[in-house]
N, C-alpha and C positions, 0 to 999 in steps of 0.2 A: 865497525860495517855497519851503516844502519838499517832497518831494512828499505826502507827508500833509494836507498845507495846498490838498494842486491841486481847481478849481476847471475845470471844463470851458468853456474861451472858448462863446460864442453859436457864433460862427466859425470851425472850426482853420484854422489855417494854417503850414507846413509851418516847422521851425525848423532848415535845413543846418545839419548836422553838421560842417562844416567842419575842425576838428582830431579830429574821432575820437573825442571825451571816452566815449561812450560802449557801447552794444557796438561787436566789432569790425568790422562789416559797416555801421555805420550810418554812412556815409561813401556805402559806393554806394547805399543804399538811396533811392527818391524815391517820391513820390505820380500818376507814372502811367506807362504802360507806351510801347512800343517802343525800337528801337537809340538808343546814344549815342555811336554811332562806326563807324564801315564797315571794316569785317573778314570776308574772304568764311574759310569753313571749307574746314580740308583733305578732300582724299578721298582714300582706297587706293585698295585693288585686290579688293575683295571686294564683293560686293553689296551685304551690310549698313554701316552704315555707324553709327559710336555713338560721341555726345556726350555730356560724364558727367566723371563724376567721385566716388570711393569715400567716397560718403555712406554712408546708407544707401538712400532710394531708385534710389541709382546700384549700387551692388551687388543689388539684386535682379533687377538687366539682365541684368546679364554672370553671375549663379550664372545665371538661365534659360538665354543663351547657351553657358556653356560643359558646364551637363546636354544640353543639346539635340547641342551636340556627343559628346558623352560615351556618346552614345547612338544613334548611327552618324547622323545629319542634316547631310551635308556642307553644305550649303545652306545652313545655322549658320555658317558660317564669317564671322565678324566684324572690320575695322579698330573700338582701340573708340583715341579723340583725348580728351584732359584739356581740361578746363576747369575754370580757374583761375578760381574764383566770388570769390576774391578782392582777385583783381585786376580783376575784371569781362571777363570773356572772354562770360558769359550774356549782355548784354549788345552784342556787337555784330549787323551787321545780318545776316552771316550766319547768326548759329546762333536769332535774334531770328527767321529768317525758317522751321527748321524748326519754335522752339515762340515765338510769340509774344507765348507768359506769361514766356519770361527765364527758368527754372528744368530742373537739369538731374536726370533723364537727355533725349535728341534721339534719334532716330532716323531715318536716310534708308532707305530699301531702291529696291534702284536696280536688280531682279528682276526690276521685274511693269513694263508697257509705261510707264503715267505715273506717275513713278518719289513714291514715296507715303512720305508726313513722316508720323510719328509719337511724340507729347506728351502728357503722364505716364506714368507707371514701370505704374499697374495699366494699362493701353491699351497700352502697350510687349507685358506679360507676357501681355493676354490675345489680341494679336495674333499674337504668337508663336508662343501655342498653337493659333490656329486655323493658321494656314499653314502650322505643319507636322502639325499631329493631335499634337499631343505632350501632355504632361504636364494633362490639362485632360476630365474622364472625358468616354464622349462617352452615358454613359447622363444619359438628360436627370436626373432625384433627384439623381445621383452630382453632372454636373453643376454642376443651378443650389447645391448646397450649396460648390462651391470655387467659386463664384463670389461667396454670400451673405460667407463668410467673404475674399478677395479684396477685396471692396468694404468687407466691416467697416474690415481695415489702411486702406483709405486714405482714412476715417471719422475712422479710432482715432487716427492714431498724429499729425496738426498736434497732441495733446493730450499728445504726450508731446516730443516735438520744442521747435515753437514756444509749449509751454506751462511744462509741471517740464523741460526740457534748458534750456529757456533761462531759467528763474526761479531754478535753482537751482546751476546753472551758471557760464554768458557775463553777468546782468547786470548792472551795474554795479550795483547799491545790489540788498541780499537784504531785498524784499519777508514776514512771513509771509504774511499774506491771501492774497497770489499761489503763493507756494513751497507753503502747505497745500491750498489750491483744486484745483492742477493734480498733486499730489501723493494726494490723495485718488482725483482720477482716476484716477492712472496704476496705483494697488493695485487701482483696480477694474478696473478691464482684465487683469493677469496675475495678478486670480483667475478672469472671464473664460475666457482661453486656459487656465488651469490645471485647471477645472473639463473644459472641453471634454477634453482632452485625457487623462482621470481614465480614460477610456471609448474612446481612439481611438491608431491609432499615427501616425496625424499630422492636424493640423491637421483636415481635412475626410472625415476617414474614416483607412481602409481603401488606399492609395495617393498616393501622394507627388505633391500638387497648385502649380500656381503658386501658391495661396493663400500654402506650404509658405513658396516661395523670397519671395513677399512681405511676409508678419509675420517669417521667420526675423529677417532685417538691422535688423531696429526693437527688439524684443523678446530672443529668443537672443540675435544680435551683439554687441547694442548692450546694453540695461540688465543683459542677465541673466549676461552676461559682464563687464561693469564694460571697456569700450572706449569709454566715450563716457561726455556729463557725470559726466566727476572721477571716476569711479565710485561708482556707486548704492546696489551693493550692499549695502551695513549702512542704511543710509538704506530703502533701501527694502523690509530685512526678506527678499529676495530669496530668499533661503536654505528657505525654510518653499514655496516652489511646487514641490514634487517631479515632477512631472507634467513643466512646465515646466522642469523641468532636464535633463530625462530626453530628451526631444524635441531641448531646443538641443542633447544634445550626439552624440546620432543625426542631425540632420541637420550639422551643423559638424565631422563627420567624412570626410562626402562629398568625393573629391577635386574634383569641378568644385566646390562650394563653398568648396570654401579655392581653387580657382584665381580663382575671381569675385570671390572676398572682396581679389580682391589689383590686378586690373587698376585700374585708370586712381586708385590709394590714390597718397592724396602725402606720409602723416605717418608715423611710425613706423618701426622695426626698415627696412634698406636692401633688406635681403633679402629683405621682405613688399613690395616694390613693386611692381609692374607701373604703369608711369605708363602708358603707351603700347600701346597690345596690335593687334599688325596678324599674326602667325602661331603656328600653337601651342608650336612648337619657341622662345621667349622666356620660357617659363614653365623648361625647362631647364636655364637659368641660374640659376634664382632657388630653390625647394623645390618643381620638382617629385619631383624622389628621393627625397623626405620623405614622400610625401603620403602616408599609406596607403589599401588599397580601403578601399571604404564594405560597413560588415557586413550 
């Protein structure tokens, strides 16, 4: 039976993809939560321990940590441990203990009396912003606007990653209906951002905030830079979003952003990868000398 002829059964039954013939991570997925194996998480010397991968959601947090350090918040020093989702590290007992949803990134803060776990990238950004009093405006109106856009990203990006990205690039078969459905939404979201940035330097106004850090890895570094989804820029006519391109370039030029996007990166040129990060000096052997000051 072809996919076009598929009729959902009365009760869905999981057909495990033992040979991984579908999506590349299909053999790891399952319809229940919890750990699949015992594996403790490593712990480094810093109070903040990050367990992540250099995907858009992971990059949000490493950008935030690097921006905090650049702003002089020494307490934001951190260890970043690589979680290989292709190998199922996210289903180890230690990781599930930090994030029961088995998704990266996950953070442990040992600087407080009762060690605090923080999961979901948006929650981590908000936690760090409040902990250090940075990158989130204190004035009520501006704070609310930044949070509006933070939660916009959390609610919108699944359509980009799990929707557009999956069916455009990763699905084992091309389904016109699915690609058309999610392309329309992807372009609508790009237009939302382009209109917002027509009258604002940054996403939430005139201040650089966690809203920019949340949105840039998906819509700036991902869709608009062509680093994801087999470079969809031409397909999406991305060149037409002039305000978004201006913002994308400005954020991408920040040294802390350039460092953050390297951390836990396990693909691409080797000199752009810092698979694990335990000290700021580790950037010196990579591309630190090439990073230009933010304008």
